LOMIFI-896391 format. One record per residue: x, y, z of N, C-alpha, C in turn; residue in three letters; residue number from 1. Coordinates in steps of 0.2 Angstrom, whole numbers, plus 5000, padded with zeros to 4 digits. Each point is the difference from the previous one (the first is absolute). Layout:
% LOMIFI-896391
SITE    nu    nv    nw   cau   cav   caw    cu    cv    cw  rest   nr
SITE     X     Y     Z     X     Y     Z     X     Y     Z   ALA  NUM
...
% end
This chain:
% LOMIFI-896391
SITE    nu    nv    nw   cau   cav   caw    cu    cv    cw  rest   nr
SITE  4793  5097  4879  5006  5003  4999  5001  5007  5004   MET    1
SITE  5005  5001  5003  5001  5006  5004  5006  5004  4998   LYS    2
SITE  5005  4996  4998  5007  5004  4998  5002  4997  4993   THR    3
SITE  5002  5005  4996  5002  4999  4993  5007  5002  4999   LEU    4
SITE  5003  4997  4995  5007  5003  4998  4999  5000  4992   ARG    5
SITE  5002  5006  4998  4999  5002  4992  5007  4998  4997   PHE    6
SITE  5000  4996  4995  5006  4998  4997  5000  5003  4993   TYR    7
SITE  5004  5004  4998  4999  5005  4994  5006  4998  4995   VAL    8
SITE  4998  5000  4994  5004  5000  4994  5003  5007  4999   ASN    9
SITE  5006  5002  5002  5002  5007  5000  5002  5001  4993   THR   10
SITE  5000  4995  4995  5002  5002  4993  4994  5003  4997   GLY   11
SITE  4994  4999  5003  4994  5003  4997  4999  5007  5002   LYS   12
SITE  5000  5005  4996  4999  5007  5002  4994  5002  5004   ALA   13
SITE  4995  4996  4999  4994  5002  5004  4999  4997  5006   ALA   14
SITE  5005  4995  5002  5000  4996  5006  5000  5004  5006   ALA   15
SITE  5005  5005  5001  5000  5004  5006  4994  5004  5001   GLY   16
SITE  4997  5003  4995  4994  5004  5001  4994  4995  5002   THR   17
SITE  5000  4995  4997  4994  4995  5001  5001  4997  5008   ALA   18
SITE  5006  4999  5002  5002  4997  5006  4997  5005  5006   CYS   19
SITE  5002  5007  4999  4998  5005  5004  4992  5000  5001   GLY   20
SITE  4997  5000  4994  4993  5000  5000  4997  4994  5003   ARG   21
SITE  5003  4994  4999  4997  4994  5003  5001  5000  5008   LEU   22
SITE  5006  5003  5002  5001  5001  5007  4995  5004  5004   SER   23
SITE  4998  5005  4996  4994  5005  5003  4994  4996  5000   ALA   24
SITE  4998  4996  4995  4994  4996  5000  5000  4995  5005   MET   25
SITE  5006  4997  5001  5000  4995  5006  4999  5003  5006   ALA   26
SITE  5003  5005  5002  4999  5004  5006  4993  5001  5001   ASP   27
SITE  4996  5003  4995  4993  5001  5000  4996  4994  5002   GLY   28
SITE  5002  4994  4998  4997  4994  5001  5002  4997  5007   LEU   29
SITE  5004  5003  5003  5002  4997  5007  5006  4995  4999   GLY   30
SITE  5003  5000  4995  5006  4995  4999  5006  5004  5001   LEU   31
SITE  5005  4996  5004  5006  5003  5001  5005  4998  4995   SER   32
SITE  5004  5005  4998  5006  4998  4995  5006  5000  5003   VAL   33
SITE  5004  4994  4999  5007  5000  5003  5005  4999  4995   VAL   34
SITE  5006  5001  5002  5006  4999  4995  5004  4994  5001   ASP   35
SITE  4998  4995  5003  5003  4994  5001  4996  4994  4999   ASP   36
SITE  5002  4994  5002  4996  4994  4999  4995  4998  5005   GLY   37
SITE  5000  5005  5005  4995  4998  5005  4993  5003  4998   SER   38
SITE  4997  4997  4995  4994  5002  4997  4995  4994  4999   CYS   39
SITE  4994  5001  5000  4995  4995  4998  5000  4998  4993   ASP   40
SITE  5002  5005  4996  5000  4999  4993  5004  5005  4996   ALA   41
SITE  5003  4998  4994  5004  5004  4996  4996  5002  4994   VAL   42
SITE  5000  5006  4998  4996  5002  4994  5006  5002  4995   VAL   43
SITE  5000  4996  4995  5005  5001  4995  4997  5005  4995   ALA   44
SITE  5004  5005  4999  4998  5006  4995  5004  5000  4994   LEU   45
SITE  4998  4998  4994  5004  5000  4994  4997  4995  4995   GLY   46
SITE  5003  4994  4999  4998  4995  4995  5001  4994  5003   GLY   47
SITE  5000  4994  4996  5001  4994  5002  5007  4998  5002   ASP   48
SITE  5005  5004  4997  5007  4999  5003  5000  5003  5007   GLY   49
SITE  4997  5005  5001  5000  5003  5007  4997  4995  5005   THR   50
SITE  4994  4997  4998  4997  4996  5004  5004  4994  5002   PHE   51
SITE  5004  4997  4995  5004  4994  5001  5006  5002  5005   LEU   52
SITE  5003  5006  4999  5005  5002  5005  4997  5001  5007   ARG   53
SITE  4994  5002  5000  4997  5001  5007  4999  4993  5003   ALA   54
SITE  4998  4995  4996  4999  4993  5003  5006  4997  5003   VAL   55
SITE  5006  5002  4996  5006  4997  5002  5003  5004  5006   HIS   56
SITE  4999  5006  5000  5003  5004  5005  4997  4999  5007   GLU   57
SITE  4993  4999  5000  4996  4999  5006  4997  4993  5000   PHE   58
SITE  5004  4995  5001  4997  4993  5000  4995  4999  5005   PRO   59
SITE  4994  4997  4998  4995  4998  5005  4995  5006  5002   GLY   60
SITE  5002  5006  4997  4995  5006  5001  4995  5000  4994   VAL   61
SITE  4994  5001  5001  4995  5001  4995  5002  5006  4995   PRO   62
SITE  4999  4999  4994  5002  5005  4995  4994  5002  4996   VAL   63
SITE  4998  5006  4999  4995  5003  4995  5004  5004  4995   LEU   64
SITE  4998  4999  4994  5003  5004  4994  4996  5005  4998   GLY   65
SITE  5002  5006  5000  4997  5006  4996  5004  5002  4994   LEU   66
SITE  4997  5001  4995  5003  5000  4993  5001  5008  4998   ASN   67
SITE  5006  5001  4998  5001  5007  4997  5002  4999  4993   LEU   68
SITE  4995  4999  4995  5002  4999  4993  5002  4993  4999   GLY   69
SITE  5000  4998  4993  5002  4993  4999  4995  4995  5000   GLY   70
SITE  5001  4994  4999  4995  4995  4999  4997  4998  5007   LEU   71
SITE  5005  4997  5005  4998  4999  5007  4995  4995  5001   GLY   72
SITE  5003  4993  5000  4995  4995  5003  5000  4999  5007   TYR   73
SITE  5006  5001  5003  5001  4999  5007  4998  5007  5004   LEU   74
SITE  5002  5005  4997  4998  5007  5002  4994  5002  4995   ALA   75
SITE  4995  4998  5002  4994  5000  4995  4995  5006  5002   SER   76
SITE  5001  5003  5006  4996  5006  5001  5002  5006  4997   VAL   77
SITE  4996  5003  4996  5002  5006  4997  4999  5006  5004   GLY   78
SITE  5002  5006  4998  5000  5006  5004  4993  5002  5003   GLU   79
SITE  4995  4999  4995  4993  5002  5002  4998  4996  5006   SER   80
SITE  5003  4994  5001  4998  4996  5006  5004  5000  5006   GLY   81
SITE  5005  5005  5000  5005  5000  5006  4996  5001  5006   PHE   82
SITE  4996  5005  5001  4996  5002  5006  4996  4994  5002   TYR   83
SITE  4996  4997  4996  4996  4994  5002  5004  4994  5002   ASN   84
SITE  5006  4999  4997  5004  4995  5002  5002  5001  5008   ALA   85
SITE  5003  5006  5001  5002  5001  5007  4994  5000  5005   LEU   86
SITE  4994  5002  4998  4994  4999  5004  4998  4993  5001   LYS   87
SITE  5001  4996  4995  4999  4993  5001  5004  4997  5005   SER   88
SITE  5007  5002  5000  5004  4997  5005  4998  5003  5007   LEU   89
SITE  4998  5006  5001  4999  5003  5006  4993  4996  5003   ALA   90
SITE  4996  4998  4996  4994  4997  5002  5000  4993  5000   GLU   91
SITE  5005  4997  4998  5001  4992  5000  4996  4997  4994   GLY   92
SITE  4999  5003  4995  4997  4997  4994  5005  4998  4995   ARG   93
SITE  5003  4994  5002  5005  4997  4996  5001  4993  5002   TYR   94
SITE  5004  4996  4996  5002  4994  5002  5008  4999  4998   ALA   95
SITE  5003  4996  5003  5007  4999  4999  5001  4993  4997   ILE   96
SITE  5003  5000  4994  5001  4994  4996  5007  4998  5001   SER   97
SITE  5001  4994  5002  5007  4997  5000  5002  4997  4994   GLU   98
SITE  5005  5003  4997  5002  4998  4993  5007  4996  5000   ARG   99
SITE  5000  4995  4996  5006  4995  5000  5006  5004  4997   ARG  100
SITE  5006  4998  5003  5006  5002  4998  5004  4994  4997   LEU  101
SITE  5004  5002  4995  5005  4995  4997  5007  5001  5003   LEU  102
SITE  5004  4995  5001  5007  5001  5002  5005  4997  4996   GLU  103
SITE  5005  5003  4999  5006  4997  4996  5005  4998  5005   ALA  104
SITE  5002  4994  5000  5005  4997  5005  4998  5001  5007   ASP  105
SITE  4993  5001  5002  4998  5000  5007  5002  5007  5003   GLY  106
SITE  5002  5005  4996  5002  5006  5003  4997  5006  4997   ARG  107
SITE  4999  5000  4993  4999  5006  4997  4992  5000  4998   PHE  108
SITE  4996  5004  5003  4993  4999  4999  4997  5005  4995   ALA  109
SITE  4995  4998  4997  4997  5004  4995  4992  5000  5000   ALA  110
SITE  4997  5005  5000  4992  5000  5000  4998  4999  4993   LEU  111
SITE  5003  5003  4995  4998  5000  4993  5003  4994  4996   ASN  112
SITE  5007  5000  5000  5003  4995  4996  5007  4999  5001   ASP  113
SITE  5003  4994  4998  5007  4999  5000  5002  4998  4993   ILE  114
SITE  5004  5004  4997  5002  5000  4993  5007  4998  4999   VAL  115
SITE  5001  4995  4995  5007  4998  4998  5000  5003  4993   LEU  116
SITE  5005  5004  4999  5001  5002  4993  5008  5001  4998   THR  117
SITE  5001  4998  4994  5007  5001  4997  5002  5007  5001   ARG  118
SITE  5007  5000  5001  5003  5007  5001  5005  5002  4995   GLU  119
SITE  4997  5005  4996  5005  5003  4995  5004  4996  4995   LEU  120
SITE  4998  4994  4999  5004  4996  4996  4998  5000  4992   SER  121
SITE  4993  5001  4999  4998  5000  4993  4998  4993  4998   GLY  122
SITE  5000  4995  5005  4999  4993  4998  4995  4998  5005   HIS  123
SITE  4995  4995  4998  4996  4997  5005  5003  4996  5005   SER  124
SITE  4997  4998  5005  5002  4996  5005  4997  4993  5000   ALA  125
SITE  5004  4995  5002  4997  4993  5000  4999  4999  5008   ARG  126
SITE  4994  4999  5001  4998  4999  5007  4996  4994  5002   LEU  127
SITE  5002  4996  5004  4997  4994  5002  4995  5001  5006   ASP  128
SITE  4994  4998  4999  4995  5002  5005  4998  4993  5004   LEU  129
SITE  5001  5000  5006  4997  4994  5004  4995  5002  5005   GLU  130
SITE  4995  4996  5001  4994  5001  5004  5000  4994  5005   ALA  131
SITE  5001  5001  5007  5000  4995  5005  5005  4994  4998   ASP  132
SITE  5006  5002  4997  5005  4995  4998  4999  4997  4994   GLY  133
SITE  4995  5002  4996  4999  4996  4993  5001  5005  4995   LYS  134
SITE  5004  4998  4995  5001  5005  4994  4993  5001  4996   LEU  135
SITE  4999  5007  4999  4994  5002  4997  5002  5000  4992   VAL  136
SITE  5005  5005  4999  5002  5001  4993  5007  5004  5000   THR  137
SITE  5003  5000  4995  5006  5005  4999  4997  5005  4995   ARG  138
SITE  5001  5006  5003  4998  5006  4996  5006  5003  4996   TYR  139
SITE  4999  5002  4994  5004  5005  4996  4996  5006  5000   MET  140
SITE  5002  5005  5004  4996  5006  5000  5004  5006  5003   ALA  141
SITE  4997  5006  5000  5004  5005  5003  4999  5000  5008   ASP  142
SITE  4996  4996  5002  4999  4999  5008  4994  4997  5002   GLY  143
SITE  4998  5000  5006  4994  4997  5003  4998  5005  5005   LEU  144
SITE  4993  5001  5001  4997  5004  5005  4996  4995  5004   ILE  145
SITE  5001  5000  5006  4996  4996  5005  4996  5006  5004   PHE  146
SITE  4993  4999  4999  4996  5005  5002  4995  4998  5005   ALA  147
SITE  4998  5004  5005  4995  4998  5005  4993  5002  4997   THR  148
SITE  4995  4999  5003  4993  5002  4998  5000  5008  5000   PRO  149
SITE  5003  5003  5005  5000  5007  5000  5005  5003  4994   THR  150
SITE  5005  4997  4998  5004  5002  4995  4999  4997  4993   GLY  151
SITE  4994  4996  5000  4998  4998  4993  4998  5005  4995   SER  152
SITE  4998  5006  5003  4998  5006  4996  5006  5004  4998   THR  153
SITE  5006  4999  5002  5006  5004  4999  5004  4997  4994   ALA  154
SITE  5006  4999  5001  5005  4998  4995  4997  4994  4996   TYR  155
SITE  4998  4995  5004  4998  4994  4997  4994  5001  4995   SER  156
SITE  4995  5004  5002  4995  5001  4995  5003  5004  4994   LEU  157
SITE  5004  5004  5000  5003  5003  4994  5004  4995  4996   ALA  158
SITE  5002  4995  5003  5004  4994  4996  4995  4995  4998   ALA  159
SITE  4994  5001  5001  4995  4995  4997  4997  4995  5005   GLY  160
SITE  5001  5002  5007  4998  4995  5005  4993  5002  5001   GLY  161
SITE  4996  4995  5004  4993  5001  5002  4999  5004  5006   PRO  162
SITE  4994  5002  5001  4999  5004  5006  4997  4995  5005   VAL  163
SITE  5003  5000  5006  4998  4996  5006  4996  5004  5005   LEU  164
SITE  4995  4998  5003  4996  5003  5005  5004  5000  5006   MET  165
SITE  5000  5005  5005  5004  5000  5006  5000  4994  5004   PRO  166
SITE  4994  4997  5000  4999  4994  5005  5001  4994  4996   ASP  167
SITE  5003  4999  4994  5000  4994  4996  5004  4995  5003   SER  168
SITE  5005  5001  5004  5004  4995  5003  5005  4997  4995   GLY  169
SITE  5002  5004  4995  5004  4998  4994  5006  5005  4999   SER  170
SITE  5005  4997  4996  5005  5004  4998  5000  4999  4992   PHE  171
SITE  5003  5005  4996  5001  4999  4993  5007  5001  4998   VAL  172
SITE  5002  4995  4996  5007  5001  4997  4999  5002  4993   VAL  173
SITE  5003  5006  4998  4999  5003  4993  5007  5000  4997   THR  174
SITE  5001  4997  4994  5006  5001  4997  5001  5006  4996   PRO  175
SITE  5005  5003  4999  5001  5006  4997  5004  4999  4993   MET  176
SITE  4996  5001  4995  5002  4999  4993  5003  4993  4999   ASN  177
SITE  4997  4995  5001  5002  4993  4999  5001  4999  4993   PRO  178
SITE  5005  4995  4998  5002  4998  4993  4996  4994  4998   HIS  179
SITE  4994  5000  5002  4995  4994  4998  4993  5002  5001   ALA  180
SITE  4996  5000  4994  4994  5002  5000  4995  4996  5005   LEU  181
SITE  5002  4994  5002  4996  4996  5004  5001  5002  5008   GLY  182
SITE  5004  5004  5001  5002  5001  5007  4995  5006  5003   VAL  183
SITE  4996  4998  5005  4995  5005  5003  5001  5000  5007   ARG  184
SITE  4997  5006  5003  5000  5000  5007  4997  4994  5004   PRO  185
SITE  5003  4999  5006  4998  4994  5004  4997  5003  5007   LEU  186
SITE  4994  4998  5001  4997  5001  5007  5000  4994  5004   VAL  187
SITE  5003  5001  5006  5001  4994  5005  4997  5002  5007   VAL  188
SITE  4999  4995  5004  4998  5002  5007  5006  5003  5003   PRO  189
SITE  4998  5005  5005  5006  5004  5003  5004  4996  5005   ASP  190
SITE  4999  4993  5001  5004  4996  5004  5006  4997  4996   GLY  191
SITE  5000  5001  4994  5006  4997  4996  5006  5004  5001   VAL  192
SITE  5006  4996  5001  5006  5003  5001  5004  5000  4993   ARG  193
SITE  5003  5005  4998  5003  5000  4993  5008  5001  5001   PHE  194
SITE  5003  4997  4995  5007  5001  5000  5002  5002  4992   ALA  195
SITE  5004  5005  4999  5002  5002  4993  5007  5000  5000   VAL  196
SITE  5003  4996  4995  5007  4999  4999  5002  5003  4993   THR  197
SITE  5005  5004  5000  5003  5003  4994  5004  4994  4996   VAL  198
SITE  4999  4999  4994  5004  4995  4996  5004  5003  4995   ARG  199
SITE  5005  4997  4998  5004  5003  4995  4997  5000  4993   PRO  200
SITE  5001  5005  4996  4998  5001  4993  5004  4995  4996   ARG  201
SITE  4996  4998  4995  5004  4995  4995  5005  5004  4996   THR  202
SITE  4999  5007  4999  5005  5003  4996  5006  5003  5004   ASP  203
SITE  5000  4998  5007  5006  5002  5004  5000  5007  5003   GLY  204
SITE  4995  5004  4998  4999  5007  5002  4998  4999  5008   ASN  205
SITE  5004  5005  5004  4998  5000  5007  4995  5005  5001   SER  206
SITE  4995  4997  5005  4994  5004  5001  4999  5001  5008   VAL  207
SITE  5000  5006  5002  4999  5001  5007  4992  5002  5001   LYS  208
SITE  4997  4997  5005  4993  5001  5002  4999  5003  5006   VAL  209
SITE  4996  5006  5000  4999  5004  5006  4994  4997  5003   GLY  210
SITE  4999  5000  5007  4994  4998  5004  4998  5007  5003   VAL  211
SITE  4994  5001  4999  4997  5007  5002  4993  4998  5004   TYR  212
SITE  5000  5003  5006  4994  4999  5005  4997  5007  5000   ALA  213
SITE  4994  5000  4997  4996  5007  5000  5004  5005  4997   ASP  214
SITE  5004  4998  4995  5004  5005  4996  5007  5002  5003   GLY  215
SITE  5002  4997  5006  5006  5001  5003  5005  4994  4998   GLU  216
SITE  5006  5001  4998  5005  4995  4998  5002  4997  5007   ASN  217
SITE  4999  4993  5001  5002  4997  5006  5005  4995  4999   VAL  218
SITE  5001  4997  4993  5006  4995  4999  5001  5001  4993   ARG  219
SITE  5006  4997  4998  5002  4999  4993  5002  4992  5000   MET  220
SITE  4998  4997  4994  5001  4993  4999  5005  4999  4994   LEU  221
SITE  5005  4996  5001  5004  4998  4995  4998  4993  4997   GLY  222
SITE  5003  4997  4995  4999  4993  4998  5001  4995  5005   VAL  223
SITE  4995  4996  5001  5000  4995  5005  4997  5002  5007   GLY  224
SITE  4999  5006  5001  4997  5003  5006  4992  5000  5000   GLU  225
SITE  4998  4999  5006  4992  4999  5001  4998  5005  5005   SER  226
SITE  4993  5001  4999  4996  5004  5005  4994  4996  5002   VAL  227
SITE  4998  5000  5006  4994  4997  5003  4995  5005  5001   GLU  228
SITE  4994  4999  4997  4994  5005  5001  4994  4996  5003   ILE  229
SITE  4997  5003  5005  4994  4997  5003  4996  5005  5004   ALA  230
SITE  4995  4998  5003  4995  5004  5004  5004  5002  5006   LYS  231
SITE  4999  5006  5002  5003  5002  5007  4995  4998  5005   SER  232
SITE  5003  5000  5006  4996  4999  5006  4997  5006  5002   ALA  233
SITE  5002  5006  4998  4998  5006  5001  4994  5002  4995   LYS  234
SITE  4997  5005  5002  4995  5003  4996  5000  5008  5000   THR  235
SITE  4997  5003  4995  4999  5007  5000  4993  5002  5001   ALA  236
SITE  4999  5005  5004  4993  5002  5002  4998  5006  4996   LYS  237
SITE  4995  4999  4996  4998  5006  4996  4993  5002  5002   ILE  238
SITE  4999  5006  5001  4993  5003  5002  4995  5000  4994   ILE  239
SITE  4995  4997  5000  4995  5000  4995  4994  5004  5003   GLU  240
SITE  4998  5006  4997  4995  5004  5003  4993  4997  4999   LEU  241
SITE  4995  5002  5004  4993  4998  4999  4998  5000  4993   GLU  242
SITE  4997  4995  4997  4998  4999  4993  5005  4998  4995   GLY  243
SITE  5006  4999  5003  5006  4998  4995  4997  4994  4996   PHE  244
SITE  5001  5000  4993  4999  4995  4996  5005  4999  4995   ASP  245
SITE  5004  4994  5000  5006  4999  4996  4998  5000  4992   PRO  246
SITE  4994  4998  4999  4997  5000  4993  4999  5007  4997   TYR  247
SITE  4998  5004  5005  4999  5007  4998  5006  5003  4998   ASP  248
SITE  5005  4999  5005  5007  5003  4998  5003  4998  4994   VAL  249
SITE  4999  4993  4998  5003  4998  4994  4996  5003  4994   LEU  250
SITE  4993  5001  5000  4996  5003  4995  5002  5007  4999   ALA  251
SITE  5002  5004  5005  5001  5007  5000  5008  5001  4997   ARG  252
SITE  5004  4996  5003  5007  5001  4998  5002  4997  4993   LYS  253
SITE  4997  4994  4998  5001  4997  4994  4995  5002  4994   LEU  254
SITE  4995  5004  5002  4995  5002  4995  4996  4994  4998   GLY  255
SITE  4998  4996  5005  4996  4994  4998  4992  5002  5000   TRP  256
SITE  4999  5004  4996  4993  5003  4999  4998  5002  4993   SER  257
SITE  4994  5000  4998  4998  5001  4993  5003  4995  4995   GLY  258
SITE  5001  5002  4994  5002  4995  4995  5003  5003  4994   SER  259
SITE  5005  4997  4997  5003  5002  4994  4997  4998  4994   ASN  260
SITE  4994  4996  5001  4997  4998  4994  4994  5005  4998   VAL  261
SITE  5000  5002  4994  4996  5005  4997  4995  4997  4995   ARG  262
% end
């Protein structure tokens, strides 16, 4: 790495000060800091939301996440590790992980997830899920989460979905508050193409369903309308510093250590 672009969450009070400090560190390590996309890497300074915005704003450019508070799975390097992270970039001690993206209707890409959720109706939605042209089931739920391995530790996990390893070659479909106890998350190969259609409710109430890609609303669906969800031909490039261990990140972030048994 020779040139860096810092992408800062201006909503965090400490971001401006930290960015100035990091720029000075980078200069001392022989790294040039630029203000445009002509860089070898983007350093996202904030949290996971900042990281996702950086991925979308600089497609194809490797992104490293530095965390300023919060949980931070994607932006997993804490402040105590900032200098060593930049030093690793300057010395080439890193790998670039190509992460799968999902797309809605072949246009709207997501690194974490594509979410279908009912909009302000107070009623659940009836959603038909098809996989490669075959009907899987009809959900009565608040919505569905289609998550990549990268996004399996985000909204999907909070809704009861499983954790997928980054290289698992799978996607997970996680229902949100389904009206059936037997309904569980579904893990499928990432080559599966999905279609979701909004069906009318039996009580006649109208339900609008929003489609969100990494938290951004990209479509609204009415009754009878469908959205297609599939793996994108594009990928996101994530910088993994020397010694990166996804199991260690999970153990630290989720508290997978010790025991509650006394």
